C-alpha positions as CSV (number, residue, x, y, z in Angstrom):
1,M,258.6,29.2,46.1
2,M,258.2,25.7,47.2
3,M,256.0,23.5,45.3
4,K,252.9,22.6,46.8
5,T,253.6,19.2,48.2
6,L,251.8,16.5,50.0
7,V,253.8,14.0,52.2
8,A,251.5,11.0,52.8
9,G,252.4,8.1,55.0
10,L,250.4,5.1,53.9
11,G,249.3,1.8,55.5
12,N,247.2,0.5,58.6
13,P,248.7,1.2,61.8
14,I,247.0,-1.8,63.4
15,L,249.0,-4.3,60.9
16,G,252.3,-4.1,62.3
17,D,254.9,-3.2,59.9
18,D,252.3,-2.1,57.6
19,G,251.9,1.0,59.5
20,V,255.5,2.4,59.2
21,G,254.3,5.1,56.6
22,W,252.4,6.5,59.4
23,V,255.0,6.5,61.9
24,V,257.5,8.2,59.3
25,A,255.1,10.6,58.5
26,K,254.6,11.8,62.0
27,K,258.4,11.7,62.9
28,V,258.7,14.1,59.6
29,E,256.2,16.5,60.9
30,E,257.9,16.5,64.3
31,Q,261.1,17.2,62.6
32,I,259.6,20.2,60.8
33,K,258.7,22.4,63.5
34,S,257.1,25.1,61.4
35,I,255.4,23.5,58.7
36,H,255.9,25.5,55.5
37,P,252.4,26.3,54.1
38,A,253.2,24.5,50.9
39,I,253.6,21.2,52.7
40,K,250.8,19.1,53.9
41,I,251.4,16.0,56.0
42,E,248.5,13.4,56.0
43,C,248.5,9.6,56.8
44,Y,246.1,7.4,55.0
45,A,244.9,3.9,54.5
46,L,244.0,4.4,50.9
47,A,245.4,3.2,47.3
48,G,244.3,3.4,43.6
49,I,241.7,5.9,42.8
50,S,241.1,7.1,46.5
51,L,244.7,8.0,46.8
52,M,244.6,9.6,43.5
53,E,241.8,11.9,44.7
54,Q,243.9,13.2,47.8
55,M,246.6,14.0,45.3
56,I,244.6,16.7,43.4
57,G,246.0,20.3,43.5
58,F,249.6,19.1,44.7
59,E,252.8,19.6,42.3
60,R,254.8,16.9,44.2
61,V,254.0,14.2,46.4
62,I,256.1,12.1,48.7
63,L,254.3,8.8,49.6
64,I,255.8,6.7,52.6
65,D,254.9,3.1,52.6
66,S,256.1,-0.6,53.7
67,L,257.2,-2.8,50.5
68,N,256.8,-6.5,50.6
69,T,258.9,-7.7,47.5
70,G,261.6,-9.9,49.1
71,K,264.0,-8.2,47.0
72,Y,265.7,-6.2,49.6
73,P,266.9,-7.0,53.5
74,Q,264.2,-6.5,56.0
75,G,264.2,-2.8,57.0
76,E,265.9,-1.6,53.9
77,V,264.7,1.8,52.7
78,V,264.2,2.4,49.1
79,T,263.6,5.5,47.1
80,F,262.3,6.1,43.7
81,T,259.8,7.9,41.5
82,L,256.6,6.5,40.3
83,D,257.6,6.9,36.7
84,S,260.4,4.4,37.4
85,L,258.0,2.0,39.0
86,E,256.4,-1.0,37.0
87,D,252.6,-0.6,36.7
88,L,251.3,-3.4,38.8
89,T,247.7,-3.2,37.5
90,F,246.9,-6.9,37.3
91,G,246.8,-8.9,40.7
92,H,247.3,-6.0,42.9
93,S,244.1,-5.3,44.3
94,A,241.5,-7.3,46.3
95,S,238.6,-5.6,44.2
96,A,238.2,-5.9,40.5
97,H,236.9,-2.4,40.6
98,D,240.0,-0.5,41.7
99,L,242.9,0.6,39.9
100,S,246.8,0.8,40.5
101,L,247.8,4.3,41.7
102,K,249.5,4.8,38.1
103,Q,246.0,4.0,36.0
104,A,244.3,6.1,38.7
105,L,246.5,9.0,37.8
106,V,246.2,8.4,34.1
107,L,242.4,8.4,34.7
108,G,242.5,11.5,36.8
109,R,244.6,13.2,34.1
110,S,242.2,12.3,31.3
111,M,239.3,13.9,33.4
112,N,241.8,17.2,33.7
113,A,242.4,16.6,37.2
114,D,245.3,18.7,38.6
115,L,247.7,16.0,39.3
116,P,251.5,15.7,39.5
117,D,253.6,14.2,37.0
118,D,254.6,10.7,37.7
119,Q,258.4,12.0,38.1
120,Q,257.0,14.3,40.8
121,V,255.6,11.5,42.8
122,Y,258.3,9.9,45.1
123,V,258.1,6.6,47.0
124,I,259.9,6.1,49.9
125,A,259.5,2.6,51.0
126,I,260.7,0.3,53.6
127,E,261.1,-3.5,53.1
128,A,258.8,-5.3,55.7
129,R,257.7,-8.8,56.0
130,H,255.3,-8.5,58.8
131,V,252.5,-6.4,57.3
132,Y,249.4,-8.6,58.3
133,D,250.2,-8.9,62.0
134,F,247.8,-7.6,64.2
135,Q,249.5,-5.3,66.2
136,E,250.4,-1.5,66.7
137,S,254.0,-1.8,67.0
138,L,256.8,-2.1,64.4
139,T,259.2,-5.0,64.4
140,P,262.7,-3.9,65.7
141,E,264.3,-4.0,62.1
142,I,261.7,-1.8,60.9
143,E,261.6,0.3,63.8
144,A,265.5,1.0,63.3
145,S,264.9,2.1,59.4
146,V,262.3,4.8,60.6
147,P,265.1,7.5,61.0
148,I,266.8,6.5,57.7
149,A,263.4,6.9,56.0
150,V,262.7,10.3,57.9
151,Q,266.0,11.6,56.6
152,E,265.0,10.3,53.0
153,V,261.7,12.4,53.2
154,L,263.6,15.4,54.5
155,K,266.2,15.2,51.6
156,V,263.4,15.0,49.1
157,L,261.9,18.3,50.6
158,K,265.3,19.8,50.8
159,D,266.2,19.2,47.3
160,N,262.8,20.5,46.3
161,V,263.4,23.9,48.0
162,E,266.8,23.8,46.2
163,E,265.2,23.4,42.6
164,Q,263.2,26.3,43.3
């Protein structure tokens, strides 16, 4: 049995490299010709509480997004689980009424929502600097990282099957 898994491309497809999560999610969907019924692939322009709500009912979640830290070369793909990520609760949001994803998951779990553990929430992120440019295409560096990110998603999905 495969864990019920959500693969979610995050970002905004009209803001240049911020849309890389959507591109990777769509390529993953193309790679998996017959989607396993336990895998759902979606694209969202959501964060915090709204993203947490989409995760309800899944045992494992793979989030694909751009990352803008300056710690990695442009286009580098990094993979980690949410439990290893620092909680960036303060200073991350444009709204004082929103929560970080980690805090939204804590809130959801406190209300008995059926949510995956933080170690079952994978983040596959691509370091990108051009996440506020109004354009529908990716820069060449980010476009070149798409196949690497697709392979990372497929690896997590494959590891999921082998663990069962």
